[in-house]
Structures are given as C-alpha cells and as structure tokens.
C-alpha positions as CSV (number, residue, x, y, z in Angstrom):
1,N,39.1,145.3,-20.6
2,Y,39.5,144.0,-24.0
3,W,37.7,146.6,-25.9
4,I,38.0,149.5,-23.5
5,G,41.4,148.7,-21.6
6,G,43.4,151.4,-23.7
7,M,46.6,149.7,-24.3
8,P,47.8,149.2,-28.0
9,H,47.2,145.6,-29.3
10,S,50.9,145.6,-30.2
11,Q,52.2,146.0,-26.8
12,V,49.7,143.4,-25.3
13,D,49.9,139.7,-26.4
14,K,46.4,137.8,-27.3
15,L,46.0,136.3,-23.9
16,S,46.6,139.7,-21.8
17,R,43.9,141.6,-23.9
18,I,41.3,140.3,-21.5
19,G,43.1,140.9,-18.1
20,M,44.6,143.6,-16.2
21,A,47.7,144.3,-18.3
22,N,45.5,145.8,-21.0
23,I,44.6,148.7,-18.6
24,Q,46.2,151.8,-18.9
25,M,48.0,153.1,-15.7
26,G,45.8,155.6,-13.8
27,S,42.4,154.5,-15.8
28,W,39.0,154.6,-14.4
29,L,38.7,150.9,-15.1
30,Y,41.0,150.0,-12.0
31,W,38.0,151.6,-9.8
32,V,35.3,149.5,-11.4
33,H,37.7,146.4,-10.9
34,A,38.0,147.4,-7.1
35,V,34.4,147.9,-6.9
36,V,33.8,144.4,-8.6
37,V,35.8,142.8,-6.2
38,W,34.3,144.1,-2.9
39,L,31.1,143.0,-4.4
40,V,32.2,139.6,-4.9
41,I,33.6,139.5,-1.4
42,L,30.6,140.8,0.2
43,V,28.1,138.4,-1.8
44,S,30.4,135.5,-1.0
45,E,30.4,136.5,2.6
46,H,26.8,136.6,2.7
47,W,26.3,133.0,1.1
48,I,28.7,131.6,3.2
49,K,27.0,133.1,6.3
50,Q,23.7,132.1,4.9
51,A,25.1,128.4,4.3
52,M,26.3,128.2,7.9
53,E,23.0,129.4,9.4
54,D,21.3,126.7,7.4
55,F,23.6,124.1,8.3
56,L,23.4,125.1,12.0
57,V,19.7,124.7,11.9
58,R,20.1,121.1,10.2
59,R,22.7,120.3,12.7
60,W,20.6,121.3,15.6
61,T,17.7,119.4,14.4
62,W,19.9,116.2,13.8
63,L,21.4,116.4,17.1
64,K,18.0,116.8,18.8
65,T,16.5,113.7,17.0
66,M,19.7,111.3,18.0
67,P,19.0,109.1,20.8
68,P,21.0,109.1,24.2
69,P,23.8,108.3,25.0
70,R,25.0,109.3,21.5
71,S,23.3,112.7,21.7
72,T,24.3,113.3,25.3
73,T,28.1,112.4,24.9
74,V,31.0,114.7,24.4
75,L,34.6,113.6,23.6
76,V,37.3,115.7,25.1
77,E,40.9,114.9,23.9
78,S,44.4,116.4,25.3
79,L,43.3,117.0,29.0
80,P,45.4,119.1,31.1
81,L,46.9,117.0,34.1
82,Q,44.9,118.6,36.5
83,Y,41.7,117.6,35.0
84,C,42.6,114.0,34.5
85,S,40.5,112.7,37.1
86,D,36.7,111.8,36.8
87,A,35.9,114.3,39.8
88,R,38.3,117.1,38.6
89,L,36.6,116.8,35.1
90,R,33.1,116.8,36.6
91,E,33.9,119.8,38.6
92,Y,35.4,121.8,35.5
93,F,32.1,120.9,33.4
94,S,29.8,121.8,36.3
95,K,31.4,125.6,36.1
96,M,30.1,125.6,32.5
97,F,26.7,123.9,32.7
98,S,24.5,123.3,35.4
99,P,25.4,120.2,37.5
100,G,22.1,118.5,36.8
101,D,22.7,118.4,33.0
102,I,26.0,116.4,33.8
103,H,25.0,112.5,33.9
104,A,28.4,111.0,34.0
105,V,31.8,111.8,33.6
106,H,34.6,109.3,32.4
107,V,38.2,109.8,32.1
108,V,39.9,106.9,29.8
109,R,43.6,107.0,30.8
110,R,46.4,105.9,28.7
111,T,45.9,102.5,27.4
112,E,48.8,101.6,25.1
113,E,50.5,99.2,28.0
114,L,46.9,97.5,28.4
115,L,46.6,97.0,24.6
116,S,49.9,95.3,24.6
117,L,49.1,93.2,27.4
118,I,45.9,92.0,25.6
119,Q,47.8,91.1,22.5
120,Q,50.2,89.4,24.5
121,G,47.6,87.4,26.3
122,T,45.8,86.7,23.1
123,A,49.0,85.1,21.9
124,I,49.6,83.0,24.8
125,Y,46.1,81.8,25.2
126,L,46.6,80.7,21.4
127,A,49.8,78.9,22.3
128,L,48.0,77.3,25.2
129,K,45.2,76.1,22.9
130,K,47.6,74.7,20.5
131,A,49.5,72.8,23.3
132,E,46.1,71.3,24.7
133,A,45.2,70.1,21.2
134,S,48.5,68.5,20.7
135,F,48.1,66.7,24.1
136,E,44.8,65.4,23.3
137,K,45.9,64.1,19.9
138,D,49.2,62.6,21.0
139,G,48.7,61.8,24.6
140,A,52.0,63.3,25.6
141,R,52.3,66.4,27.1
142,P,54.0,69.0,24.7
143,T,57.3,70.7,25.8
144,H,59.4,73.6,24.4
145,F,62.6,75.2,25.3
146,V,62.7,78.4,27.1
147,L,65.7,80.6,27.5
148,G,67.0,80.4,31.1
149,A,64.6,77.7,32.1
150,G,65.5,74.9,29.8
151,S,62.5,72.4,28.8
152,V,59.5,73.2,30.2
153,D,55.8,71.7,30.2
154,S,54.1,73.6,27.5
155,I,50.4,73.6,29.0
156,T,51.9,74.5,32.6
157,Y,54.0,77.1,31.1
158,Y,51.4,78.9,29.2
159,R,48.8,78.6,31.8
160,E,51.2,80.4,34.4
161,S,52.1,82.9,31.7
162,L,48.5,83.5,31.0
163,E,47.8,84.2,34.8
164,R,50.7,86.8,35.0
165,C,49.5,88.3,32.0
166,S,45.9,88.6,33.6
167,A,47.1,89.8,36.9
168,Q,49.1,92.6,35.2
169,A,46.1,93.8,33.0
170,A,43.9,94.0,36.1
C-alpha cells in the first residue's frame, strides 16, 4: 500500500499510507487484499481444526488413564423436573447408552435448607459445649433468657434444640 497505493502523499497522512486509505478507488490492490484475507481465514481455520484434533487425542488419552469413579462420573445440572428422580434419569440415559454401561445414577436435590440446618446445628452444638464447660468450671448449671420462655437451663435448652435440629435434617 505504501509504495503502490496510488494516492498522492499530500492527500494521505503518514500513518494512513500503510493502510487501505492509501489505495485509489477501483484499484486492483483491493483484490489482493481480499485474497490475502481469505488465505488468512483458511490457514487460521486449518490451524484451529488441527489444534482441536490434537487436543481431542490428548483429552481422550487423559480420560482413558483416569481411575474410576472419576473417569466414569458425569455431572448434569439444571435437570428438567421430569428427570429429577434417580429412576427417571437412569431411564433417560439408558436411551442414549446401553443400560449395562450405566453403573449408578444419583440425583442430588436442593440442599439450601439442609445447609442452613447444618449451620444452625453447629452453632447450637458450640453453645452446648460452652454451657457444659461453664458447668464443669463453676459447678452451677448455666441459664440464659429466651424470648417467650424466660430464663431456661442452657444445657437442657441446647440439647433439646440440637435434637430438634437433627430431626429436621434427617
């Protein structure tokens, strides 16, 4: 473009002399640029395809050398409601794979409430241990105030609360 673009140097700034702005309208250089662009596209596509094929060979080798259960586990997220049971999901996968290839199917359900109960149970357990330590140290059973119940024995209250929390989590 710089040497054979055809535009007078007075009409084009120094930076534009190496670009498309330096080529006169209707010049044969537009065809050269089009051919070069297509060559770059085709070569890039070839390199990307070759890299993908090389990667697939490496990935396949990596997957084949991985020990079970890691090599035989599939994580599926956002299941439709009709497949949210172990049996229905197994039936669905049996249509895609031979049933003998499917070792186990486990659907993990929503666990937000369970996580909350575990955190609550952990807090109650720590409060119980603190109350028991206070009882061992002082010899007197610790008490605390509960809204709506008044002053309660801490150890008894925390044990009952922990049992209720465990029952809810089960």
